[in-house]
MDTraj code that builds the backbone (N, CA, C; nanometers):
import mdtraj as md
import numpy as np

residues = "GLY ARG LEU ALA HIS GLU PHE LYS CYS LEU GLY LYS SER CYS LYS ALA THR MET ARG ARG TYR LEU ASN LYS LYS ASP ALA ARG SER THR GLY ASN MET ARG LYS HIS VAL ARG ALA CYS TRP GLY GLU ASP ILE LEU VAL ALA ALA ASP ASN THR LYS ASP ALA ASN GLU ALA CYS VAL LYS ILE VAL GLY GLY PHE LEU ARG ASN GLY SER ILE THR THR SER PHE GLU ARG LYS GLY LYS GLY GLN VAL THR TYR SER HIS ARG GLN HIS THR CYS ALA LYS THR ARG ALA GLU ILE VAL LYS TRP VAL ALA GLU SER LEU ARG PRO".split()
xyz = np.array([
    [0.0378, -0.1278, -0.0050],
    [0.0015, -0.0369, 0.0404],
    [0.0741, 0.1142, 0.0207],
    [0.2153, 0.1396, -0.0048],
    [0.2883, 0.2979, -0.0531],
    [0.2446, 0.3392, -0.1599],
    [0.2666, 0.4414, -0.1911],
    [0.2999, 0.5265, -0.3078],
    [0.4402, 0.4922, -0.4095],
    [0.4365, 0.4851, -0.5219],
    [0.5576, 0.4704, -0.5267],
    [0.5687, 0.5122, -0.7093],
    [0.6455, 0.6020, -0.7429],
    [0.6409, 0.5718, -0.8837],
    [0.7245, 0.4826, -0.9491],
    [0.7160, 0.3735, -1.0494],
    [0.8464, 0.3155, -1.1188],
    [0.9032, 0.2867, -1.2104],
    [0.9852, 0.3666, -1.2558],
    [1.0589, 0.3326, -1.3356],
    [1.1266, 0.2132, -1.4238],
    [1.1270, 0.1764, -1.5012],
    [1.1630, 0.0718, -1.6145],
    [1.2305, 0.0921, -1.6886],
    [1.3279, 0.0819, -1.6900],
    [1.5036, 0.0873, -1.8094],
    [1.4257, 0.0350, -1.9619],
    [1.4180, 0.1342, -2.0335],
    [1.4272, 0.0250, -2.1806],
    [1.5185, -0.0106, -2.2572],
    [1.6272, 0.0186, -2.2171],
    [1.7221, -0.1051, -2.3146],
    [1.6864, -0.2271, -2.3610],
    [1.7135, -0.2698, -2.4633],
    [1.6494, -0.3687, -2.5225],
    [1.6912, -0.4931, -2.3701],
    [1.7773, -0.5553, -2.3443],
    [1.7894, -0.6680, -2.3017],
    [1.7758, -0.5991, -2.1335],
    [1.7696, -0.5221, -2.1015],
    [1.7310, -0.4837, -1.9467],
    [1.6347, -0.4831, -1.9506],
    [1.6355, -0.4956, -1.7622],
    [1.4921, -0.5465, -1.7205],
    [1.4620, -0.4429, -1.5701],
    [1.5912, -0.3796, -1.5901],
    [1.6369, -0.3163, -1.3716],
    [1.5138, -0.2521, -1.3858],
    [1.4172, -0.2174, -1.2652],
    [1.3192, -0.0870, -1.2219],
    [1.3801, 0.0009, -1.0837],
    [1.2891, 0.0727, -1.1363],
    [1.3701, 0.1343, -0.9713],
    [1.2170, 0.1979, -0.9275],
    [1.1952, 0.2045, -0.8326],
    [1.0875, 0.2674, -0.7153],
    [1.1370, 0.3809, -0.6966],
    [1.0759, 0.5146, -0.6922],
    [1.0570, 0.5891, -0.5962],
    [0.9471, 0.6498, -0.4925],
    [0.9670, 0.6267, -0.3963],
    [0.8678, 0.6099, -0.2678],
    [0.8385, 0.7508, -0.2207],
    [0.6864, 0.7826, -0.2365],
    [0.6688, 0.9371, -0.2068],
    [0.6484, 0.9385, -0.0844],
    [0.6442, 0.8809, -0.0025],
    [0.6474, 0.9174, 0.1306],
    [0.8080, 0.8757, 0.2044],
    [0.8616, 0.9394, 0.1603],
    [1.0226, 0.9221, 0.1942],
    [1.0835, 1.0987, 0.1746],
    [1.1850, 1.0908, 0.2900],
    [1.2351, 1.1859, 0.2553],
    [1.3039, 1.2552, 0.0836],
    [1.3830, 1.0909, 0.0112],
    [1.4819, 1.1173, -0.1004],
    [1.3439, 1.1110, -0.1631],
    [1.2381, 1.0913, -0.1766],
    [1.1055, 1.1014, -0.2816],
    [1.1901, 1.1316, -0.4348],
    [1.2729, 1.2094, -0.4092],
    [1.3131, 1.3411, -0.5378],
    [1.4285, 1.2999, -0.5859],
    [1.5233, 1.2158, -0.5114],
    [1.6473, 1.1439, -0.5252],
    [1.6657, 1.0649, -0.6946],
    [1.7649, 1.1395, -0.7202],
    [1.7735, 1.0161, -0.8636],
    [1.8964, 0.9383, -0.9040],
    [1.9556, 0.9337, -0.7853],
    [2.1007, 0.9362, -0.8368],
    [2.1015, 0.7598, -0.8252],
    [2.0206, 0.6892, -0.8250],
    [2.0637, 0.5297, -0.8479],
    [2.0010, 0.5401, -0.9760],
    [1.8481, 0.6264, -1.0188],
    [1.8751, 0.5916, -1.1986],
    [1.9612, 0.6557, -1.2587],
    [2.0279, 0.7981, -1.2347],
    [2.1309, 0.8252, -1.3174],
    [2.2559, 0.6871, -1.3165],
    [2.3026, 0.6644, -1.2152],
    [2.3581, 0.5544, -1.2316],
    [2.3685, 0.4755, -1.3190],
    [2.2490, 0.4045, -1.3064],
    [2.1953, 0.2498, -1.3808],
    [2.1904, 0.3770, -1.5695],
    [2.1719, 0.4665, -1.6034],
    [2.2271, 0.5054, -1.7367],
    [2.3142, 0.5215, -1.7150],
    [2.3809, 0.5710, -1.6683],
    [2.5461, 0.5890, -1.7203],
    [2.5638, 0.4416, -1.7080],
    [2.5717, 0.3372, -1.6401],
    [2.5953, 0.2118, -1.6835],
    [2.5132, 0.1393, -1.7938],
    [2.4336, 0.1668, -1.8222],
    [2.3646, 0.1149, -1.9280],
    [2.2931, 0.1761, -2.0775],
    [2.3321, 0.2286, -2.0421],
    [2.3090, 0.3855, -2.1239],
    [2.4624, 0.4454, -2.2229],
    [2.5247, 0.4992, -2.1158],
    [2.6559, 0.5444, -2.1259],
    [2.6358, 0.7030, -2.1060],
    [2.7983, 0.7562, -2.1160],
    [2.7712, 0.8902, -2.0410],
    [2.7178, 0.9536, -2.1526],
    [2.7203, 0.9772, -2.2540],
    [2.7052, 1.0563, -2.3697],
    [2.5180, 1.0851, -2.3861],
    [2.4553, 0.9998, -2.3278],
    [2.2903, 0.9917, -2.2975],
    [2.2869, 1.0537, -2.1834],
    [2.3264, 1.0130, -2.0712],
    [2.2981, 1.0777, -1.9887],
    [2.3291, 1.2246, -1.9747],
    [2.4676, 1.3017, -2.0600],
    [2.4575, 1.4261, -2.0356],
    [2.3831, 1.5014, -2.1889],
    [2.3302, 1.4386, -2.2470],
    [2.1648, 1.4722, -2.3551],
    [2.0749, 1.5112, -2.2864],
    [2.0636, 1.3819, -2.2132],
    [1.8858, 1.4033, -2.0938],
    [1.9327, 1.5015, -1.9653],
    [2.0050, 1.5148, -1.9445],
    [2.0241, 1.6175, -1.8420],
    [1.9983, 1.7898, -1.9514],
    [2.0247, 1.7609, -2.0591],
    [2.0227, 1.9018, -2.1275],
    [1.8893, 1.9652, -2.1879],
    [1.8043, 1.8280, -2.1846],
    [1.6700, 1.8375, -2.2201],
    [1.5243, 1.9023, -2.0917],
    [1.4624, 1.9532, -2.1598],
    [1.3407, 2.0663, -2.0919],
    [1.3014, 1.9207, -1.9957],
    [1.2643, 1.8624, -2.0720],
    [1.1365, 1.7585, -1.9595],
    [1.1673, 1.5758, -1.9736],
    [1.0604, 1.5356, -1.9387],
    [1.1001, 1.4013, -1.9208],
    [1.0519, 1.3388, -2.0506],
    [0.9243, 1.4199, -2.1240],
    [0.8942, 1.3712, -2.2381],
    [1.0121, 1.3952, -2.3716],
    [1.0516, 1.5360, -2.3479],
    [1.1644, 1.5209, -2.4768],
    [1.2713, 1.4617, -2.4780],
    [1.3281, 1.3994, -2.3516],
    [1.4656, 1.2921, -2.3187],
    [1.4135, 1.1251, -2.3697],
    [1.2326, 1.1330, -2.3704],
    [1.2547, 0.9695, -2.3668],
    [1.2121, 1.0002, -2.5736],
    [1.1458, 1.0454, -2.5874],
    [1.0972, 1.1105, -2.7302],
    [1.2684, 1.1140, -2.8366],
    [1.3556, 1.2314, -2.7899],
    [1.4298, 1.2915, -2.8868],
    [1.5479, 1.1840, -2.8727],
    [1.5726, 1.1468, -2.7435],
    [1.7463, 1.1558, -2.7344],
    [1.7146, 0.9056, -2.7314],
    [1.5925, 0.9076, -2.6280],
    [1.6289, 0.7541, -2.5784],
    [1.5576, 0.6569, -2.7602],
    [1.4206, 0.7141, -2.7858],
    [1.3985, 0.7079, -2.9802],
    [1.4801, 0.6628, -3.0304],
    [1.5722, 0.8157, -3.0279],
    [1.6460, 0.8094, -3.1772],
    [1.8279, 0.7573, -3.1889],
    [1.7878, 0.7156, -3.0342],
    [1.9421, 0.6297, -2.9807],
    [1.8896, 0.4743, -3.0359],
    [1.7840, 0.4137, -2.9931],
    [1.6760, 0.2970, -2.9952],
    [1.7156, 0.2657, -3.1797],
    [1.6584, 0.4154, -3.2452],
    [1.6209, 0.3784, -3.4174],
    [1.7769, 0.3935, -3.4534],
    [1.8895, 0.4902, -3.4403],
    [1.9782, 0.5115, -3.5130],
    [2.1239, 0.4501, -3.4450],
    [2.0882, 0.3603, -3.3617],
    [2.2497, 0.3397, -3.2388],
    [2.2587, 0.1921, -3.3947],
    [2.4059, 0.2148, -3.4111],
    [2.4761, 0.1634, -3.5308],
    [2.5402, 0.0056, -3.4580],
    [2.5635, -0.0980, -3.5939],
    [2.6772, -0.1942, -3.4650],
    [2.8213, -0.2027, -3.4667],
    [2.8188, -0.0441, -3.5197],
    [3.0221, -0.0098, -3.5194],
    [3.0289, 0.0634, -3.3735],
    [2.9127, 0.1580, -3.3464],
    [2.9010, 0.2223, -3.2104],
    [2.9118, 0.1679, -3.1191],
    [2.8383, 0.0431, -3.1352],
    [2.7746, -0.0182, -3.0453],
    [2.8757, -0.1343, -2.9682],
    [2.9773, -0.1126, -3.0613],
    [3.1235, -0.2658, -3.0464],
    [3.2078, -0.1398, -3.0724],
    [3.2281, -0.0412, -3.0586],
    [3.3651, 0.0178, -3.0496],
    [3.4266, 0.0156, -2.9784],
    [3.5953, -0.0248, -3.0169],
    [3.6876, -0.0349, -2.9181],
    [3.8226, 0.0944, -2.9020],
    [3.8217, 0.1052, -2.8361],
    [3.9032, 0.2340, -2.8411],
    [4.0962, 0.2342, -2.8861],
    [4.1176, 0.2538, -3.0050],
    [4.2260, 0.2584, -3.0108],
    [4.3042, 0.1100, -3.0534],
    [4.2203, 0.0079, -3.0936],
    [4.2329, -0.0921, -3.1225],
    [4.2284, -0.1115, -3.2770],
    [4.1896, -0.0359, -3.3540],
    [4.1423, -0.0221, -3.4972],
    [3.9808, -0.0529, -3.5687],
    [4.0182, -0.0776, -3.6579],
    [3.8820, -0.0418, -3.7028],
    [3.7624, -0.1960, -3.6673],
    [3.6921, -0.1679, -3.6599],
    [3.5742, -0.2706, -3.5715],
    [3.5471, -0.3859, -3.7128],
    [3.5602, -0.4909, -3.7014],
    [3.5176, -0.5561, -3.8435],
    [3.3928, -0.6470, -3.7571],
    [3.2842, -0.7109, -3.8450],
    [3.1841, -0.8116, -3.7891],
    [3.1557, -0.8410, -3.9348],
    [3.0560, -0.9876, -3.9100],
    [2.9848, -1.0306, -4.0367],
    [2.8745, -1.0485, -4.0066],
    [2.7659, -1.0373, -4.0744],
    [2.5861, -1.1217, -4.0752],
    [2.5910, -1.2349, -4.1755],
    [2.6664, -1.3033, -4.1708],
    [2.7203, -1.4460, -4.1897],
    [2.6686, -1.4912, -4.1135],
    [2.5532, -1.6219, -4.0605],
    [2.5485, -1.6738, -3.9793],
    [2.6657, -1.8315, -3.9778],
    [2.6711, -1.8427, -3.7936],
    [2.7722, -1.9375, -3.8388],
    [2.7402, -2.0660, -3.8511],
    [2.8398, -2.1968, -3.8713],
    [2.7823, -2.3345, -3.9102],
    [2.7643, -2.4125, -3.7253],
    [2.6660, -2.4950, -3.7857],
    [2.6847, -2.5689, -3.6355],
    [2.7909, -2.5670, -3.5946],
    [2.8921, -2.6174, -3.6466],
    [2.9997, -2.6965, -3.6050],
    [3.0987, -2.5233, -3.4964],
    [3.1063, -2.4631, -3.5814],
    [3.1182, -2.3538, -3.5091],
    [3.1155, -2.2601, -3.4193],
    [2.9077, -2.2771, -3.4271],
    [2.8558, -2.2573, -3.3240],
    [2.9060, -2.3099, -3.1295],
    [2.9040, -2.4104, -3.2138],
    [2.9077, -2.4851, -3.0866],
    [3.0808, -2.4534, -2.9960],
    [3.2004, -2.4549, -3.1280],
    [3.3505, -2.4155, -3.0453],
    [3.2916, -2.2484, -3.0510],
    [3.2266, -2.1792, -3.0492],
    [3.2466, -2.0252, -3.0241],
    [3.1588, -2.0311, -2.8220],
    [3.0338, -2.1718, -2.8217],
    [2.9994, -2.1891, -2.7094],
    [3.1305, -2.2250, -2.5878],
    [3.1457, -2.3279, -2.6905],
    [3.2955, -2.3545, -2.5711],
    [3.4235, -2.2940, -2.5635],
    [3.4308, -2.1747, -2.6578],
    [3.5128, -2.0893, -2.6363],
    [3.4743, -1.9741, -2.5301],
    [3.3518, -1.9442, -2.5584],
    [3.3176, -1.8220, -2.4507],
    [3.3235, -1.9216, -2.3374],
    [3.2794, -2.0457, -2.3155],
    [3.2546, -2.0655, -2.1841],
    [3.4047, -2.1061, -2.0511],
    [3.5171, -2.1149, -2.1746],
    [3.6319, -2.1849, -2.1197],
    [3.6808, -2.0474, -2.0542],
    [3.6550, -1.9203, -2.1528],
    [3.6830, -1.7975, -2.1560],
    [3.6465, -1.7041, -2.0027],
    [3.5091, -1.7455, -1.9881],
    [3.4262, -1.6863, -1.8897],
    [3.4037, -1.7843, -1.7280],
    [3.5168, -1.9288, -1.7640],
    [3.4892, -1.9730, -1.6360],
    [3.3047, -2.0033, -1.5568],
    [3.2258, -1.9835, -1.6984],
    [3.1436, -2.0824, -1.6432],
    [3.0904, -2.1796, -1.6558],
    [2.9783, -2.2627, -1.5843],
    [2.9332, -2.3729, -1.5815],
    [2.8627, -2.4794, -1.7074],
])
top = md.Topology()
chain = top.add_chain()
for i, resn in enumerate(residues, 1):
    res = top.add_residue(resn, chain, resSeq=i)
    for name in ("N", "CA", "C"):
        top.add_atom(name, md.element.get_by_symbol(name[0]), res)
traj = md.Trajectory(xyz[None], top)
C-alpha cells in the first residue's frame, strides 16, 4: 500500500526497475537512476538527457533516436584497436558449438 513511482529501463535486454517511494525524504532523489543510465546507456546519453527541458522530450528525442539510430559499429566500438569488423553471415553448427565452448572456457562458467 505505499505510493511509489516505478521506472522501467527501455534498454533492449535490460530488465531493471527503479522505484521512488513518495512518502520518503528522498522521494526526488535520482542518484540510482543516473547511475543505472550511465552503466546501461552511456555517459553521452546521460549528458544529452540532462540538457533536455522535460522527461517527455528526453524519452522521445534521445532514447527513441538512440534505439533507432544505434549502429552496430558504435555499439561495439573499440578504443585504439583499429577498425571494428563484423559479419552478417550465420555460423555453421560446428562453428557455433566451438564459439560457445570458447566462451564458456574463457568466462569460467559452468
